[in-house]
C-alpha positions in Angstrom: 12.3 -21.1 57.5 13.1 -18.0 59.6 15.8 -15.5 58.9 18.3 -17.2 61.3 17.8 -20.5 59.6 18.1 -18.9 56.3 21.5 -17.4 57.2 22.6 -20.7 58.6 21.6 -22.5 55.4 23.8 -20.1 53.4 26.7 -20.8 55.8 26.3 -24.5 55.4 26.3 -24.2 51.6 29.5 -22.1 51.7 31.3 -24.5 54.0 30.2 -27.5 51.9 31.3 -25.8 48.7 34.9 -25.2 50.0 35.1 -28.9 50.9 33.9 -30.1 47.5 35.8 -30.2 44.2 39.4 -29.1 43.5 40.2 -25.5 44.2 43.6 -25.3 42.3 41.8 -26.5 39.1 39.0 -24.1 39.7 41.4 -21.1 40.1 43.5 -22.3 37.1 40.4 -22.5 34.9 39.5 -19.0 36.0 42.9 -17.5 35.2 43.1 -19.3 31.8 39.6 -18.1 31.0 40.4 -14.5 32.2 43.5 -14.0 30.1 41.9 -15.7 27.1 39.0 -13.3 27.2 41.3 -10.4 27.7 42.7 -11.0 24.2 39.5 -12.3 22.6 37.8 -8.9 22.6 41.1 -6.9 22.3 40.2 -5.6 18.8 37.3 -3.7 20.3 39.3 -1.5 22.7 41.9 -1.1 20.0 39.3 -0.5 17.3 39.4 3.3 17.2 43.2 3.3 16.6 43.1 0.4 14.1 40.2 2.0 12.2 42.0 5.4 12.0 45.3 3.7 10.7 43.5 1.5 8.2 40.7 4.0 7.3 37.8 1.7 8.1 34.2 2.7 7.7 31.4 2.0 10.3 30.5 -1.4 8.8 34.1 -2.5 8.7 34.6 -1.5 12.3 31.6 -3.5 13.3 32.8 -6.5 11.4 36.3 -6.2 12.7 35.2 -6.5 16.4 32.6 -9.1 15.5 34.8 -11.7 13.7 36.7 -12.8 16.8 33.3 -13.4 18.5 32.1 -15.6 15.5 35.4 -17.5 15.3 35.3 -18.1 19.0 31.7 -19.3 18.8 32.3 -21.8 16.1 35.5 -23.1 17.6 33.7 -23.8 20.9 32.0 -26.7 19.3 35.4 -28.1 18.3 36.6 -27.7 21.8 33.5 -29.2 23.2 34.2 -32.4 21.2 37.9 -32.4 22.1 37.1 -31.9 25.8 35.1 -35.1 25.9 37.7 -37.1 23.8 41.1 -35.9 25.1 40.1 -34.1 28.3 39.8 -30.4 29.1 43.3 -29.9 30.4 45.0 -31.1 27.1 42.5 -29.2 25.0 43.3 -26.0 26.9 47.0 -26.5 26.4 46.6 -26.7 22.7 44.4 -23.6 22.5 46.7 -21.4 24.6 49.7 -22.4 22.5 47.9 -21.4 19.3 46.9 -18.0 20.6 50.4 -17.1 22.0 52.1 -18.1 18.8 49.5 -16.2 16.7 49.9 -13.0 18.6 53.7 -13.2 18.4 53.5 -13.6 14.7 51.1 -10.6 14.3 53.4 -8.5 16.5 56.6 -9.4 14.7 55.3 -9.0 11.1 52.6 -6.3 11.8 49.0 -6.0 10.6 48.6 -3.6 7.7 45.2 -4.4 6.0 41.6 -5.0 6.8 42.0 -8.6 5.6 44.9 -9.2 8.0 42.9 -7.7 10.9 40.1 -10.3 10.1 42.7 -13.1 10.1 44.0 -11.9 13.4 40.4 -11.9 14.6 40.1 -15.6 13.8 43.3 -16.4 15.8 41.8 -14.4 18.7 38.7 -16.5 18.3 40.7 -19.5 19.6 41.1 -17.6 22.8 37.3 -17.1 22.9 36.7 -20.8 22.5 38.4 -21.3 25.9 34.9 -21.1 27.4 34.2 -24.6 26.2 37.3 -25.8 28.1 37.4 -23.8 31.3 33.8 -24.6 32.3 33.9 -28.4 31.9 37.3 -28.4 33.5 35.8 -26.9 36.6 32.3 -28.4 36.4 33.4 -32.0 36.4 34.9 -31.6 39.9 31.7 -30.3 41.6 28.3 -32.0 42.5 25.0 -30.6 41.1 24.2 -28.5 44.1 27.4 -26.4 43.6 27.3 -26.1 39.8 26.0 -22.5 39.9 28.7 -21.1 42.1 31.5 -23.2 40.7 30.8 -22.3 37.1 30.1 -18.8 38.2 33.6 -18.5 39.6 35.2 -20.2 36.5 33.0 -18.2 34.2 34.0 -14.9 36.0 37.1 -15.2 33.8 35.1 -13.0 31.4 36.4 -10.2 33.6 39.5 -10.3 31.4 37.5 -8.1 29.0 37.9 -5.4 31.7 41.7 -5.5 31.4 41.5 -5.2 27.7 39.2 -2.2 27.8 41.1 -0.6 30.6 44.7 -0.9 29.4 44.7 -1.6 25.6 43.7 2.0 24.4 46.3 3.7 26.7 49.0 1.2 25.8 48.2 1.7 22.1 48.5 5.5 22.6 51.9 5.1 24.2 53.5 2.3 22.2 51.3 1.7 19.1 48.5 -0.8 18.8 50.7 -3.4 17.1 53.0 -3.5 20.1 50.0 -4.2 22.4 49.6 -7.5 20.6 53.1 -8.5 21.8 52.6 -7.1 25.3 49.5 -9.3 25.6 51.6 -12.4 25.4 53.1 -11.7 28.8 50.0 -12.3 30.9 49.0 -15.2 28.6 52.3 -16.9 29.2 51.9 -16.5 33.0 48.4 -18.0 32.9 49.7 -20.9 30.8 52.4 -21.7 33.3 49.9 -21.7 36.2 47.6 -23.9 34.1 50.3 -26.5 33.4 51.2 -26.7 37.1 47.9 -26.7 38.9 45.0 -27.7 36.5 43.9 -31.4 36.7 41.3 -33.4 34.9 38.6 -34.7 37.2 38.5 -38.4 38.0 35.9 -40.6 36.4 35.0 -38.4 33.4 32.0 -39.4 31.3 33.0 -41.9 28.6 34.0 -40.4 25.2 31.3 -40.7 22.5 31.5 -41.1 18.8 31.1 -37.9 16.8 27.7 -39.0 15.5 26.5 -39.3 19.0 27.1 -35.6 19.6 24.6 -34.7 16.9 21.9 -36.6 18.9 22.0 -33.8 21.5 20.5 -31.5 18.8 17.5 -33.7 18.6 16.6 -32.7 22.2 14.5 -29.6 22.4 16.0 -28.4 25.7 19.4 -28.1 24.0 17.9 -25.5 21.6 16.3 -23.6 24.5 19.6 -23.3 26.3 21.3 -22.2 23.0 18.7 -19.4 22.7 19.0 -18.3 26.3 22.8 -18.0 26.2 22.8 -16.3 22.8 21.0 -13.4 24.5 22.9 -13.3 27.9 26.4 -13.9 26.7 25.7 -12.4 23.3 24.7 -9.2 25.0 27.8 -9.2 27.3 30.4 -10.0 24.6 28.8 -7.9 21.9 28.8 -4.8 24.1 32.2 -5.5 25.5 33.6 -5.5 21.9 31.6 -2.5 20.7 31.3 0.1 23.5 34.7 1.7 23.0 33.8 2.5 19.4 30.2 3.5 20.4 31.4 6.0 23.0 34.0 7.4 20.6 31.6 7.8 17.7 28.4 8.8 19.4 29.8 11.0 22.3 33.2 12.0 20.9 35.2 10.5 23.8 38.9 9.9 23.2 39.9 6.2 22.7 41.4 6.1 26.2 38.3 7.7 27.9 36.0 5.5 25.8 38.0 2.5 27.0 37.5 3.5 30.6 33.8 3.8 30.1 33.8 0.4 28.5 35.8 -1.1 31.3 33.3 0.2 33.9 30.4 -1.5 32.1 32.3 -4.7 31.4 33.6 -4.9 35.0 30.0 -4.7 36.3 28.9 -7.6 34.0 31.8 -9.8 34.7 31.9 -9.3 38.5 28.3 -10.5 39.0 28.5 -13.8 37.0 29.1 -15.8 40.2 26.3 -13.9 41.9 24.0 -14.9 39.1 25.0 -18.5 39.5 24.6 -18.3 43.3 21.2 -16.6 43.0 20.0 -19.2 40.6 21.1 -21.9 43.1 19.0 -20.1 45.6 15.8 -19.1 43.8 16.0 -21.3 40.7 17.6 -20.6 37.3 14.3 -19.9 35.5 13.1 -17.3 37.9 16.5 -15.6 38.0 16.8 -15.5 34.2 13.3 -14.0 33.8 14.3 -11.1 36.0 17.6 -10.6 34.2 16.2 -10.6 30.7 13.6 -8.0 31.6 16.2 -5.8 33.2 18.5 -6.1 30.2 15.8 -5.3 27.7 14.8 -2.2 29.6 18.4 -1.0 29.8 19.0 -1.4 26.0 15.8 0.3 25.1 16.7 3.3 27.3 20.3 3.5 25.9 19.0 3.3 22.3 17.5 6.8 22.5 20.9 8.4 22.6 20.8 9.9 26.1 22.0 13.5 26.4 25.2 12.8 28.3 27.8 10.0 27.9 27.6 9.2 31.7 23.8 8.6 31.3 24.4 6.1 28.5 27.1 4.5 30.6 24.7 3.9 33.5 22.2 2.3 31.2 24.9 0.0 29.7 26.1 -0.9 33.2 22.6 -1.9 34.2 22.3 -4.0 31.0 25.7 -5.6 31.6 24.8 -6.4 35.2 21.7 -8.3 33.9 23.6 -10.1 31.1 26.5 -11.0 33.4 24.2 -12.5 36.1 22.2 -14.2 33.3 25.4 -16.0 32.1 25.8 -17.5 35.6 22.2 -18.5 35.8 22.1 -20.3 32.4 25.0 -22.5 33.5 23.4 -23.3 36.8 20.8 -25.1 34.6 22.8 -26.7 31.8 24.8 -29.2 34.0 21.6 -30.4 35.7 20.0 -31.3 32.4 23.0 -32.5 30.4 25.6 -33.6 33.0 26.9 -36.5 30.9 27.1 -34.3 27.8 28.5 -31.3 29.6 31.5 -31.0 27.2 29.4 -30.9 24.0 26.6 -28.8 25.5 29.1 -26.3 26.8 30.5 -26.1 23.2 27.1 -25.8 21.6 25.6 -23.3 24.1 28.9 -21.3 24.1 28.8 -21.3 20.3 25.4 -19.6 20.3 26.5 -17.2 22.9 29.4 -16.1 20.7 27.1 -15.9 17.7 24.8 -13.7 19.7 27.8 -11.4 20.4 28.8 -11.5 16.7 25.3 -10.5 15.7 25.1 -7.6 18.2 28.5 -6.2 17.4 28.1 -6.4 13.6 24.5 -5.1 13.7 25.6 -2.1 15.7 28.2 -1.2 13.0 25.8 -1.8 10.1 23.0 0.0 11.9 25.2 3.1 12.3 26.4 2.9 8.7 22.9 2.5 7.2 20.7 4.6 9.4 23.2 6.9 11.0 22.3 5.6 14.5 23.0 2.6 16.7 19.4 2.6 17.9 18.0 -0.1 15.6 20.7 -2.6 16.6 20.1 -2.0 20.3 16.3 -2.3 19.9 16.4 -5.6 18.0 18.6 -7.2 20.7 16.3 -5.9 23.4 13.4 -7.7 21.5 15.5 -10.9 21.6 15.6 -10.6 25.4 11.8 -10.3 25.5 11.5 -13.4 23.3 13.8 -15.3 25.8 11.3 -14.4 28.6 8.4 -15.8 26.5 10.4 -19.0 26.0 11.1 -19.4 29.7 7.4 -18.9 30.4 6.5 -21.7 27.9 8.9 -24.3 29.3 9.2 -23.6 33.0 6.4 -26.0 34.1 7.7 -28.9 32.1 11.3 -28.4 33.3 10.2 -28.2 36.9 8.1 -31.4 36.8 10.6 -33.5 34.8 14.4 -33.3 35.2 14.1 -30.5 37.7 11.7 -32.4 40.0 12.8 -32.6 43.7 13.2 -36.4 43.5 15.5 -36.0 40.5 17.8 -33.1 41.4 18.9 -31.5 44.7 19.4 -28.1 42.9 16.6 -25.7 42.1 15.6 -24.8 38.6 
């Protein structure tokens, strides 16, 4: 195919994508996901102010920002089951209501202890579990050849973490961090109204399965591979999004507001490219795209671990890592619907769960690494090693995947 044909092929794909699916649902899923992720990682950008008020040590700060990630991870499995049994739209309505009410209670009564912060983190975990709702809501409307870009757009809702990093520290400085919890309800309520009006469940959903049947998915080796791959890509993204404000404040002495701006820059890079990662995986195959992204992420984390002389140098390293992780998120979910289309609800929950667990591990390990060794280096190097392990895994399974469920006569999409 020459260059002219190549450009024409892209134009045809774009035109076909806009004719497929249901755009109002896709955009509603994006906004719901976006605002949910904004509050899911909110304790990270607020972490410096909260830690100062409650006198938290490095380990407690790491745990504080990690608990919402773990809660969101575990609740994604619950949402995965609910999506297949009551539909993604209804499941999303329930989750949004819980988060809005929980934030209003925390704002009204206040948060005055480390234990109460952890309880708030669990409530915010419900927002993080929106991943297992928004993606199936969008995915069920689109054919296999458009899964990468459709889920990339819906999944780009992780850009909500940018708003949290960008605005939460400055709002906390102006009004107090407790009041930020109440202010966050405003965009959540707007997203909820849009969701109620425009989001629709796709016709002809896969039939609901008994709970025992969901466990059968775990007997399939490919499910565990996807869980590993996403624990690294999304774990890297969410763990850094929750930790970088504290990292830049502690290691480089930046003010909470400036550290938030640095974090926002890195998070924006990672969230912006998720659709690009999905589209690239559609184009060159998910396995090849992921291999490149894991290697780039590992290199970036290794470089950042050596405490570069200037904060802006560390920022550039983290931006490079977040670009790789963000594109990797889109690439993983270019592959999942091809292999598990009839189990997309439960697989989104399981894969999303391990992504959150990866983020919990990274965020908590950075805190404990700092407390025990006096440096964040060990936590960063171990996570870089996990990215290398993911590359080894891809190398082991790529031939089998390409000759079985990814064969040309089985799927129109590339793996």
